[in-house]
C-alpha positions, 0 to 999 in steps of 0.5 A: 500500500502507499502511505503518507509520509512521516513529516516529523522525520523521526520514527516513533516507538512502534506499538504492536506491529501490524502485518499490513500497515505503518504505525497509525501515528504516521497518519495525517493530523487532519480530521480524517487521519489518512494513513495510506491507500491500497490493500484488499478488504479481506477479513485478516486485513480488516481485523489487523487494521482495527486492532491497530486503530485503523479503518477503511474510509472509501468514497468510491470503488478505487484504491481503499483509503485507510485512516486513523483520525486525529482526534479520535472519538469514544463513548466512555462506558462508565459515563454514558448519558441516555436522555429521559425521553429516550428511556421512556421510548425504550420502556414503552416497548414500541420497538423490538430489539435484537442482536445479530438477527439481520446483519445484512439488513442493517448494513444495507440500511446504512448504505442506502439511507437517502441522505447518504447516497451521494457521499456514502463510504459504505460502497458495495465492496465494503458491504461485501467485506463486512458481511464476511467479517460478520460471518467470521464472528467479528462484525455485529449488529443491533436491529430495531423492529417495528412490527415485522419491519426493520426500521433502524440499527447499528453495526460495528466491529469487535476484536477482543474487548474492543468495539468499533461502531461503524454506522447506524440508520433509521427510517422511524424516529428514534430507532437508531438511538434505541439501537445505540442504547441497546448496543451500549447496554450489551457492551457494558454487560460484556465488559467492553473496555473501549468503545470507539465511535471514530468521530463525534456526531450529533447523535453520539454526542447526546450519549456522551461521546468525547474526543481524545488525542490519537496517541492516547487512543492508540495506547488504550487500544493496545492495552485492551488488545494485549489484555485479551478476552472476548465479548459474546454477541 
């Protein structure tokens, strides 16, 4: 793969060495954190990438850009905020919620929401790759149903006790928020040590998402991966 230059001129201490990528601290310091382009969207490449703070962020079917944003957003699971209004919605049982019941439906829903169609990073190659990740036990989804209809959901990647949220969608008001709340509850019960949401958005901010320096994020991730263990879904 082609990589961005290390403009500091010095090689930083290498964290757990990746099989495929340069140290994520070589990534650009703009918001996207471009590190390089190339490599196939294979299961082994993706697992290696997420284990080292890197993920694909394509905009078309050309070479795949790999990124490690600066700063990085996380939701601290010991400081989650869920609004009273959302709690009432969850308690109302208006929606049914499942886990890993329809991963294909969730990722397809995320890829095809109308407001994203012209600038969606979930290109067909990404959809195929993450479905393979799901089949391999690394990608998971939370589904929200209204009757028999899938109306919202969230999906992401789990490695050990680390979870990276990728995308969510809704076709009914609050369905994606219900999905995220259920995902957070599940991660808390499974002893998740790091919940990465990549960037703060209008929705994740209401749950308590914060930004931390990439260097701090990579240290936390390294400690989580080294600790081992695995969450159940």
